[in-house]
N, CA, C and O atoms as a Maestro MAE file, in Angstrom:
{
 s_m_m2io_version
 :::
 2.0.0
}

f_m_ct {
 s_m_title
 :::
 protein
 m_atom[264] {
  # First column is atom index #
  i_m_mmod_type
  r_m_x_coord
  r_m_y_coord
  r_m_z_coord
  i_m_residue_number
  s_m_chain_name
  s_m_pdb_residue_name
  s_m_pdb_atom_name
  i_m_atomic_number
  :::
  1 25 0.782 -1.254 0.052 1 A "GLN " " N  " 7
  2 3 0.012 0.039 0.041 1 A "GLN " " CA " 6
  3 2 0.833 1.254 0.029 1 A "GLN " " C  " 6
  4 15 1.698 1.404 0.892 1 A "GLN " " O  " 8
  5 25 0.630 2.137 -0.886 2 A "ILE " " N  " 7
  6 3 1.299 3.414 -0.882 2 A "ILE " " CA " 6
  7 2 0.715 4.387 0.058 2 A "ILE " " C  " 6
  8 15 -0.473 4.693 -0.035 2 A "ILE " " O  " 8
  9 25 1.497 4.896 0.970 3 A "LEU " " N  " 7
  10 3 0.861 5.814 1.974 3 A "LEU " " CA " 6
  11 2 1.084 7.369 1.517 3 A "LEU " " C  " 6
  12 15 0.534 8.272 2.147 3 A "LEU " " O  " 8
  13 25 1.835 7.607 0.501 4 A "GLY " " N  " 7
  14 3 1.949 9.002 0.079 4 A "GLY " " CA " 6
  15 2 2.538 9.033 -1.429 4 A "GLY " " C  " 6
  16 15 2.889 8.022 -2.039 4 A "GLY " " O  " 8
  17 25 2.587 10.244 -1.890 5 A "GLN " " N  " 7
  18 3 3.140 10.472 -3.234 5 A "GLN " " CA " 6
  19 2 4.032 11.552 -3.215 5 A "GLN " " C  " 6
  20 15 3.895 12.399 -2.332 5 A "GLN " " O  " 8
  21 25 4.943 11.661 -4.066 6 A "LYS " " N  " 7
  22 3 5.845 12.688 -4.333 6 A "LYS " " CA " 6
  23 2 5.009 13.885 -5.009 6 A "LYS " " C  " 6
  24 15 4.308 13.684 -6.001 6 A "LYS " " O  " 8
  25 25 5.115 14.951 -4.494 7 A "LEU " " N  " 7
  26 3 4.524 16.176 -5.079 7 A "LEU " " CA " 6
  27 2 5.311 16.777 -6.250 7 A "LEU " " C  " 6
  28 15 6.535 16.866 -6.149 7 A "LEU " " O  " 8
  29 25 4.722 17.168 -7.282 8 A "THR " " N  " 7
  30 3 5.394 17.858 -8.355 8 A "THR " " CA " 6
  31 2 5.759 19.232 -7.966 8 A "THR " " C  " 6
  32 15 5.182 19.755 -7.013 8 A "THR " " O  " 8
  33 25 6.648 19.842 -8.608 9 A "ALA " " N  " 7
  34 3 7.007 21.324 -8.302 9 A "ALA " " CA " 6
  35 2 5.776 22.208 -8.307 9 A "ALA " " C  " 6
  36 15 5.618 23.067 -7.440 9 A "ALA " " O  " 8
  37 25 4.923 22.003 -9.259 10 A "ALA " " N  " 7
  38 3 3.761 22.830 -9.425 10 A "ALA " " CA " 6
  39 2 2.747 22.631 -8.229 10 A "ALA " " C  " 6
  40 15 2.086 23.576 -7.798 10 A "ALA " " O  " 8
  41 25 2.664 21.421 -7.743 11 A "GLU " " N  " 7
  42 3 1.848 21.036 -6.592 11 A "GLU " " CA " 6
  43 2 2.315 21.686 -5.323 11 A "GLU " " C  " 6
  44 15 1.543 22.142 -4.480 11 A "GLU " " O  " 8
  45 25 3.763 21.702 -5.228 12 A "ARG " " N  " 7
  46 3 4.422 22.414 -4.062 12 A "ARG " " CA " 6
  47 2 4.220 23.729 -3.968 12 A "ARG " " C  " 6
  48 15 3.995 24.258 -2.879 12 A "ARG " " O  " 8
  49 25 4.279 24.432 -5.147 13 A "THR " " N  " 7
  50 3 3.937 25.858 -5.250 13 A "THR " " CA " 6
  51 2 2.659 26.145 -5.040 13 A "THR " " C  " 6
  52 15 2.377 27.198 -4.469 13 A "THR " " O  " 8
  53 25 1.675 25.272 -5.457 14 A "SER " " N  " 7
  54 3 0.277 25.582 -5.284 14 A "SER " " CA " 6
  55 2 -0.109 25.481 -3.744 14 A "SER " " C  " 6
  56 15 -0.918 26.246 -3.219 14 A "SER " " O  " 8
  57 25 0.505 24.531 -3.124 15 A "LEU " " N  " 7
  58 3 0.269 24.379 -1.647 15 A "LEU " " CA " 6
  59 2 0.870 25.449 -0.885 15 A "LEU " " C  " 6
  60 15 0.265 25.962 0.055 15 A "LEU " " O  " 8
  61 25 2.078 25.831 -1.251 16 A "TYR " " N  " 7
  62 3 2.654 26.939 -0.444 16 A "TYR " " CA " 6
  63 2 1.958 28.184 -0.552 16 A "TYR " " C  " 6
  64 15 1.884 28.910 0.440 16 A "TYR " " O  " 8
  65 25 1.378 28.554 -1.768 17 A "ASN " " N  " 7
  66 3 0.579 29.659 -1.827 17 A "ASN " " CA " 6
  67 2 1.063 30.986 -1.334 17 A "ASN " " C  " 6
  68 15 0.347 31.750 -0.687 17 A "ASN " " O  " 8
  69 25 2.367 31.243 -1.679 18 A "ASN " " N  " 7
  70 3 3.095 32.425 -1.239 18 A "ASN " " CA " 6
  71 2 3.088 32.521 0.340 18 A "ASN " " C  " 6
  72 15 3.031 33.608 0.915 18 A "ASN " " O  " 8
  73 25 3.147 31.397 0.952 19 A "GLY " " N  " 7
  74 3 3.291 31.482 2.486 19 A "GLY " " CA " 6
  75 2 2.039 31.350 3.210 19 A "GLY " " C  " 6
  76 15 2.057 31.172 4.428 19 A "GLY " " O  " 8
  77 25 0.745 31.440 2.429 20 A "ASN " " N  " 7
  78 3 -0.458 31.424 2.997 20 A "ASN " " CA " 6
  79 2 -1.143 30.056 3.077 20 A "ASN " " C  " 6
  80 15 -2.225 29.930 3.651 20 A "ASN " " O  " 8
  81 25 -0.526 29.068 2.518 21 A "GLY " " N  " 7
  82 3 -1.074 27.731 2.515 21 A "GLY " " CA " 6
  83 2 -2.369 27.732 1.741 21 A "GLY " " C  " 6
  84 15 -2.663 28.705 1.045 21 A "GLY " " O  " 8
  85 25 -3.218 26.591 1.843 22 A "LEU " " N  " 7
  86 3 -4.422 26.424 1.161 22 A "LEU " " CA " 6
  87 2 -5.388 25.767 2.191 22 A "LEU " " C  " 6
  88 15 -4.954 24.959 3.011 22 A "LEU " " O  " 8
  89 25 -6.615 26.098 2.145 23 A "THR " " N  " 7
  90 3 -7.720 25.418 2.925 23 A "THR " " CA " 6
  91 2 -7.943 24.065 2.188 23 A "THR " " C  " 6
  92 15 -7.490 23.871 1.060 23 A "THR " " O  " 8
  93 25 -8.649 23.158 2.866 24 A "TYR " " N  " 7
  94 3 -9.023 22.036 2.291 24 A "TYR " " CA " 6
  95 2 -9.958 22.317 1.067 24 A "TYR " " C  " 6
  96 15 -9.746 21.652 0.053 24 A "TYR " " O  " 8
  97 25 -10.848 23.124 1.062 25 A "GLY " " N  " 7
  98 3 -11.784 23.453 0.127 25 A "GLY " " CA " 6
  99 2 -11.066 24.044 -1.192 25 A "GLY " " C  " 6
  100 15 -11.620 23.965 -2.288 25 A "GLY " " O  " 8
  101 25 -9.889 24.599 -1.033 26 A "ALA " " N  " 7
  102 3 -9.153 25.211 -2.152 26 A "ALA " " CA " 6
  103 2 -8.173 24.225 -2.962 26 A "ALA " " C  " 6
  104 15 -7.610 24.565 -4.002 26 A "ALA " " O  " 8
  105 25 -8.037 22.946 -2.351 27 A "LEU " " N  " 7
  106 3 -7.263 21.919 -2.916 27 A "LEU " " CA " 6
  107 2 -7.963 21.344 -4.121 27 A "LEU " " C  " 6
  108 15 -9.160 21.056 -4.111 27 A "LEU " " O  " 8
  109 25 -7.118 21.179 -5.222 28 A "SER " " N  " 7
  110 3 -7.567 20.556 -6.314 28 A "SER " " CA " 6
  111 2 -7.791 18.971 -6.259 28 A "SER " " C  " 6
  112 15 -7.234 18.347 -5.356 28 A "SER " " O  " 8
  113 25 -8.544 18.335 -7.141 29 A "ALA " " N  " 7
  114 3 -8.820 16.984 -6.946 29 A "ALA " " CA " 6
  115 2 -7.406 16.139 -7.048 29 A "ALA " " C  " 6
  116 15 -7.346 15.073 -6.434 29 A "ALA " " O  " 8
  117 25 -6.413 16.532 -7.712 30 A "GLY " " N  " 7
  118 3 -5.221 15.948 -7.940 30 A "GLY " " CA " 6
  119 2 -4.471 15.967 -6.485 30 A "GLY " " C  " 6
  120 15 -3.826 14.993 -6.097 30 A "GLY " " O  " 8
  121 25 -4.603 17.082 -5.766 31 A "LEU " " N  " 7
  122 3 -3.860 17.255 -4.500 31 A "LEU " " CA " 6
  123 2 -4.695 16.352 -3.485 31 A "LEU " " C  " 6
  124 15 -4.089 15.932 -2.500 31 A "LEU " " O  " 8
  125 25 -5.795 16.081 -3.617 32 A "LYS " " N  " 7
  126 3 -6.715 15.184 -2.654 32 A "LYS " " CA " 6
  127 2 -6.422 13.690 -2.984 32 A "LYS " " C  " 6
  128 15 -6.833 12.841 -2.194 32 A "LYS " " O  " 8
  129 25 -5.707 13.297 -4.153 33 A "THR " " N  " 7
  130 3 -5.506 11.945 -4.407 33 A "THR " " CA " 6
  131 2 -4.550 11.505 -3.400 33 A "THR " " C  " 6
  132 15 -3.533 12.143 -3.126 33 A "THR " " O  " 8
  133 25 -4.952 10.198 -2.751 34 A "SER " " N  " 7
  134 3 -3.979 9.609 -1.724 34 A "SER " " CA " 6
  135 2 -3.988 10.384 -0.513 34 A "SER " " C  " 6
  136 15 -3.219 10.045 0.387 34 A "SER " " O  " 8
  137 25 -4.784 11.427 -0.351 35 A "LEU " " N  " 7
  138 3 -4.620 12.263 0.913 35 A "LEU " " CA " 6
  139 2 -5.357 11.369 2.012 35 A "LEU " " C  " 6
  140 15 -6.436 10.808 1.818 35 A "LEU " " O  " 8
  141 25 -4.653 11.320 3.138 36 A "VAL " " N  " 7
  142 3 -5.254 10.666 4.364 36 A "VAL " " CA " 6
  143 2 -6.007 11.630 5.298 36 A "VAL " " C  " 6
  144 15 -7.097 11.343 5.793 36 A "VAL " " O  " 8
  145 25 -5.430 12.668 5.488 37 A "SER " " N  " 7
  146 3 -6.062 13.613 6.485 37 A "SER " " CA " 6
  147 2 -5.623 15.160 6.125 37 A "SER " " C  " 6
  148 15 -4.571 15.407 5.536 37 A "SER " " O  " 8
  149 25 -6.473 16.081 6.512 38 A "TYR " " N  " 7
  150 3 -6.151 17.413 6.313 38 A "TYR " " CA " 6
  151 2 -6.813 18.222 7.453 38 A "TYR " " C  " 6
  152 15 -8.008 18.106 7.724 38 A "TYR " " O  " 8
  153 25 -5.999 19.011 8.076 39 A "TRP " " N  " 7
  154 3 -6.660 19.821 9.165 39 A "TRP " " CA " 6
  155 2 -6.460 21.310 8.905 39 A "TRP " " C  " 6
  156 15 -5.315 21.755 8.829 39 A "TRP " " O  " 8
  157 25 -7.456 22.049 8.774 40 A "ASN " " N  " 7
  158 3 -7.237 23.522 8.608 40 A "ASN " " CA " 6
  159 2 -6.652 24.241 9.686 40 A "ASN " " C  " 6
  160 15 -6.106 25.334 9.542 40 A "ASN " " O  " 8
  161 25 -6.774 23.566 10.885 41 A "LEU " " N  " 7
  162 3 -6.273 24.216 12.043 41 A "LEU " " CA " 6
  163 2 -6.671 25.581 12.364 41 A "LEU " " C  " 6
  164 15 -5.859 26.435 12.722 41 A "LEU " " O  " 8
  165 25 -8.118 25.818 12.216 42 A "ASN " " N  " 7
  166 3 -8.477 27.099 12.354 42 A "ASN " " CA " 6
  167 2 -9.492 27.178 13.528 42 A "ASN " " C  " 6
  168 15 -10.209 28.166 13.688 42 A "ASN " " O  " 8
  169 25 -9.519 26.084 14.347 43 A "GLU " " N  " 7
  170 3 -10.398 26.089 15.358 43 A "GLU " " CA " 6
  171 2 -9.943 26.910 16.634 43 A "GLU " " C  " 6
  172 15 -8.785 26.809 17.040 43 A "GLU " " O  " 8
  173 25 -10.792 27.655 17.207 44 A "ALA " " N  " 7
  174 3 -10.301 28.542 18.376 44 A "ALA " " CA " 6
  175 2 -9.986 27.747 19.539 44 A "ALA " " C  " 6
  176 15 -9.112 28.144 20.310 44 A "ALA " " O  " 8
  177 25 -10.658 26.574 19.766 45 A "SER " " N  " 7
  178 3 -10.374 25.685 20.897 45 A "SER " " CA " 6
  179 2 -10.919 24.407 20.507 45 A "SER " " C  " 6
  180 15 -11.598 24.270 19.489 45 A "SER " " O  " 8
  181 25 -10.602 23.372 21.385 46 A "GLY " " N  " 7
  182 3 -11.059 22.110 21.360 46 A "GLY " " CA " 6
  183 2 -10.388 21.371 20.196 46 A "GLY " " C  " 6
  184 15 -9.394 21.880 19.678 46 A "GLY " " O  " 8
  185 25 -10.929 20.054 19.698 47 A "ASN " " N  " 7
  186 3 -10.203 19.383 18.730 47 A "ASN " " CA " 6
  187 2 -10.171 19.852 17.473 47 A "ASN " " C  " 6
  188 15 -11.103 20.548 17.068 47 A "ASN " " O  " 8
  189 25 -9.067 19.533 16.645 48 A "ALA " " N  " 7
  190 3 -9.139 19.893 15.370 48 A "ALA " " CA " 6
  191 2 -9.629 18.866 14.544 48 A "ALA " " C  " 6
  192 15 -9.175 17.724 14.613 48 A "ALA " " O  " 8
  193 25 -10.642 19.235 13.665 49 A "ILE " " N  " 7
  194 3 -11.468 18.291 12.881 49 A "ILE " " CA " 6
  195 2 -10.828 18.094 11.583 49 A "ILE " " C  " 6
  196 15 -10.406 19.014 10.882 49 A "ILE " " O  " 8
  197 25 -10.771 16.691 11.258 50 A "ASP " " N  " 7
  198 3 -10.170 16.285 9.963 50 A "ASP " " CA " 6
  199 2 -11.117 16.669 8.894 50 A "ASP " " C  " 6
  200 15 -12.253 16.195 8.909 50 A "ASP " " O  " 8
  201 25 -10.723 17.536 7.918 51 A "ALA " " N  " 7
  202 3 -11.688 17.879 6.818 51 A "ALA " " CA " 6
  203 2 -11.670 16.848 5.677 51 A "ALA " " C  " 6
  204 15 -12.420 17.012 4.715 51 A "ALA " " O  " 8
  205 25 -10.862 15.819 5.745 52 A "HIS " " N  " 7
  206 3 -10.938 14.872 4.591 52 A "HIS " " CA " 6
  207 2 -11.275 13.456 5.106 52 A "HIS " " C  " 6
  208 15 -12.122 12.795 4.505 52 A "HIS " " O  " 8
  209 25 -10.623 12.944 6.237 53 A "GLY " " N  " 7
  210 3 -10.902 11.666 6.726 53 A "GLY " " CA " 6
  211 2 -11.475 11.591 8.060 53 A "GLY " " C  " 6
  212 15 -12.398 12.364 8.319 53 A "GLY " " O  " 8
  213 25 -11.074 10.794 8.927 54 A "SER " " N  " 7
  214 3 -11.702 10.663 10.324 54 A "SER " " CA " 6
  215 2 -10.741 10.701 11.349 54 A "SER " " C  " 6
  216 15 -10.926 10.115 12.415 54 A "SER " " O  " 8
  217 25 -9.590 11.438 11.069 55 A "ASN " " N  " 7
  218 3 -8.449 11.430 12.076 55 A "ASN " " CA " 6
  219 2 -8.405 12.785 12.782 55 A "ASN " " C  " 6
  220 15 -7.483 13.570 12.560 55 A "ASN " " O  " 8
  221 25 -9.430 13.072 13.660 56 A "ASP " " N  " 7
  222 3 -9.473 14.352 14.386 56 A "ASP " " CA " 6
  223 2 -8.213 14.378 15.401 56 A "ASP " " C  " 6
  224 15 -7.765 13.354 15.917 56 A "ASP " " O  " 8
  225 25 -7.728 15.600 15.611 57 A "LEU " " N  " 7
  226 3 -6.634 15.868 16.471 57 A "LEU " " CA " 6
  227 2 -7.237 16.254 17.886 57 A "LEU " " C  " 6
  228 15 -8.078 17.149 17.972 57 A "LEU " " O  " 8
  229 25 -6.831 15.627 18.877 58 A "THR " " N  " 7
  230 3 -7.345 15.816 20.202 58 A "THR " " CA " 6
  231 2 -6.573 16.876 20.906 58 A "THR " " C  " 6
  232 15 -5.347 16.780 20.962 58 A "THR " " O  " 8
  233 25 -7.199 17.883 21.449 59 A "ASP " " N  " 7
  234 3 -6.588 18.910 22.104 59 A "ASP " " CA " 6
  235 2 -6.284 18.442 23.610 59 A "ASP " " C  " 6
  236 15 -7.202 18.163 24.381 59 A "ASP " " O  " 8
  237 25 -5.001 18.380 23.954 60 A "THR " " N  " 7
  238 3 -4.742 17.891 25.273 60 A "THR " " CA " 6
  239 2 -4.086 19.014 26.196 60 A "THR " " C  " 6
  240 15 -3.974 18.870 27.413 60 A "THR " " O  " 8
  241 25 -3.682 20.098 25.530 61 A "ASN " " N  " 7
  242 3 -3.070 21.298 26.342 61 A "ASN " " CA " 6
  243 2 -3.132 22.479 25.415 61 A "ASN " " C  " 6
  244 15 -2.187 22.818 24.704 61 A "ASN " " O  " 8
  245 25 -4.382 23.133 25.464 62 A "THR " " N  " 7
  246 3 -4.509 24.400 24.623 62 A "THR " " CA " 6
  247 2 -3.428 25.402 24.697 62 A "THR " " C  " 6
  248 15 -2.972 25.814 25.763 62 A "THR " " O  " 8
  249 25 -3.002 25.811 23.433 63 A "VAL " " N  " 7
  250 3 -2.128 26.850 23.388 63 A "VAL " " CA " 6
  251 2 -2.909 28.116 23.442 63 A "VAL " " C  " 6
  252 15 -3.834 28.340 22.662 63 A "VAL " " O  " 8
  253 25 -2.501 28.996 24.433 64 A "THR " " N  " 7
  254 3 -3.378 30.305 24.594 64 A "THR " " CA " 6
  255 2 -2.678 31.530 23.827 64 A "THR " " C  " 6
  256 15 -3.319 32.553 23.589 64 A "THR " " O  " 8
  257 25 -1.355 31.383 23.458 65 A "ALA " " N  " 7
  258 3 -0.642 32.629 22.861 65 A "ALA " " CA " 6
  259 2 0.541 31.930 22.064 65 A "ALA " " C  " 6
  260 15 1.092 30.866 22.345 65 A "ALA " " O  " 8
  261 25 0.800 32.803 20.982 66 A "ALA " " N  " 7
  262 3 1.963 32.291 20.106 66 A "ALA " " CA " 6
  263 2 3.011 33.369 20.020 66 A "ALA " " C  " 6
  264 15 4.038 33.181 19.367 66 A "ALA " " O  " 8
  :::
 }
 m_bond[263] {
  # First column is bond index #
  i_m_from
  i_m_to
  i_m_order
  :::
  1 1 2 1
  2 2 3 1
  3 3 4 2
  4 3 5 1
  5 5 6 1
  6 6 7 1
  7 7 8 2
  8 7 9 1
  9 9 10 1
  10 10 11 1
  11 11 12 2
  12 11 13 1
  13 13 14 1
  14 14 15 1
  15 15 16 2
  16 15 17 1
  17 17 18 1
  18 18 19 1
  19 19 20 2
  20 19 21 1
  21 21 22 1
  22 22 23 1
  23 23 24 2
  24 23 25 1
  25 25 26 1
  26 26 27 1
  27 27 28 2
  28 27 29 1
  29 29 30 1
  30 30 31 1
  31 31 32 2
  32 31 33 1
  33 33 34 1
  34 34 35 1
  35 35 36 2
  36 35 37 1
  37 37 38 1
  38 38 39 1
  39 39 40 2
  40 39 41 1
  41 41 42 1
  42 42 43 1
  43 43 44 2
  44 43 45 1
  45 45 46 1
  46 46 47 1
  47 47 48 2
  48 47 49 1
  49 49 50 1
  50 50 51 1
  51 51 52 2
  52 51 53 1
  53 53 54 1
  54 54 55 1
  55 55 56 2
  56 55 57 1
  57 57 58 1
  58 58 59 1
  59 59 60 2
  60 59 61 1
  61 61 62 1
  62 62 63 1
  63 63 64 2
  64 63 65 1
  65 65 66 1
  66 66 67 1
  67 67 68 2
  68 67 69 1
  69 69 70 1
  70 70 71 1
  71 71 72 2
  72 71 73 1
  73 73 74 1
  74 74 75 1
  75 75 76 2
  76 75 77 1
  77 77 78 1
  78 78 79 1
  79 79 80 2
  80 79 81 1
  81 81 82 1
  82 82 83 1
  83 83 84 2
  84 83 85 1
  85 85 86 1
  86 86 87 1
  87 87 88 2
  88 87 89 1
  89 89 90 1
  90 90 91 1
  91 91 92 2
  92 91 93 1
  93 93 94 1
  94 94 95 1
  95 95 96 2
  96 95 97 1
  97 97 98 1
  98 98 99 1
  99 99 100 2
  100 99 101 1
  101 101 102 1
  102 102 103 1
  103 103 104 2
  104 103 105 1
  105 105 106 1
  106 106 107 1
  107 107 108 2
  108 107 109 1
  109 109 110 1
  110 110 111 1
  111 111 112 2
  112 111 113 1
  113 113 114 1
  114 114 115 1
  115 115 116 2
  116 115 117 1
  117 117 118 1
  118 118 119 1
  119 119 120 2
  120 119 121 1
  121 121 122 1
  122 122 123 1
  123 123 124 2
  124 123 125 1
  125 125 126 1
  126 126 127 1
  127 127 128 2
  128 127 129 1
  129 129 130 1
  130 130 131 1
  131 131 132 2
  132 131 133 1
  133 133 134 1
  134 134 135 1
  135 135 136 2
  136 135 137 1
  137 137 138 1
  138 138 139 1
  139 139 140 2
  140 139 141 1
  141 141 142 1
  142 142 143 1
  143 143 144 2
  144 143 145 1
  145 145 146 1
  146 146 147 1
  147 147 148 2
  148 147 149 1
  149 149 150 1
  150 150 151 1
  151 151 152 2
  152 151 153 1
  153 153 154 1
  154 154 155 1
  155 155 156 2
  156 155 157 1
  157 157 158 1
  158 158 159 1
  159 159 160 2
  160 159 161 1
  161 161 162 1
  162 162 163 1
  163 163 164 2
  164 163 165 1
  165 165 166 1
  166 166 167 1
  167 167 168 2
  168 167 169 1
  169 169 170 1
  170 170 171 1
  171 171 172 2
  172 171 173 1
  173 173 174 1
  174 174 175 1
  175 175 176 2
  176 175 177 1
  177 177 178 1
  178 178 179 1
  179 179 180 2
  180 179 181 1
  181 181 182 1
  182 182 183 1
  183 183 184 2
  184 183 185 1
  185 185 186 1
  186 186 187 1
  187 187 188 2
  188 187 189 1
  189 189 190 1
  190 190 191 1
  191 191 192 2
  192 191 193 1
  193 193 194 1
  194 194 195 1
  195 195 196 2
  196 195 197 1
  197 197 198 1
  198 198 199 1
  199 199 200 2
  200 199 201 1
  201 201 202 1
  202 202 203 1
  203 203 204 2
  204 203 205 1
  205 205 206 1
  206 206 207 1
  207 207 208 2
  208 207 209 1
  209 209 210 1
  210 210 211 1
  211 211 212 2
  212 211 213 1
  213 213 214 1
  214 214 215 1
  215 215 216 2
  216 215 217 1
  217 217 218 1
  218 218 219 1
  219 219 220 2
  220 219 221 1
  221 221 222 1
  222 222 223 1
  223 223 224 2
  224 223 225 1
  225 225 226 1
  226 226 227 1
  227 227 228 2
  228 227 229 1
  229 229 230 1
  230 230 231 1
  231 231 232 2
  232 231 233 1
  233 233 234 1
  234 234 235 1
  235 235 236 2
  236 235 237 1
  237 237 238 1
  238 238 239 1
  239 239 240 2
  240 239 241 1
  241 241 242 1
  242 242 243 1
  243 243 244 2
  244 243 245 1
  245 245 246 1
  246 246 247 1
  247 247 248 2
  248 247 249 1
  249 249 250 1
  250 250 251 1
  251 251 252 2
  252 251 253 1
  253 253 254 1
  254 254 255 1
  255 255 256 2
  256 255 257 1
  257 257 258 1
  258 258 259 1
  259 259 260 2
  260 259 261 1
  261 261 262 1
  262 262 263 1
  263 263 264 2
  :::
 }
}
């Protein structure tokens, strides 16, 4: 079973998005191929919900400042 794929230069550039990244909704179908999980990490608190699969991230010690 292949767990990942090598991204092309164009895919890396697209994902990087000038340092802004991409939300799950902005990913192309090609970038979602073989994707296991995707977290937008935009929750203010609580668990991070997996936008693609079923691998939610459990919040065990909330960060209050960066």
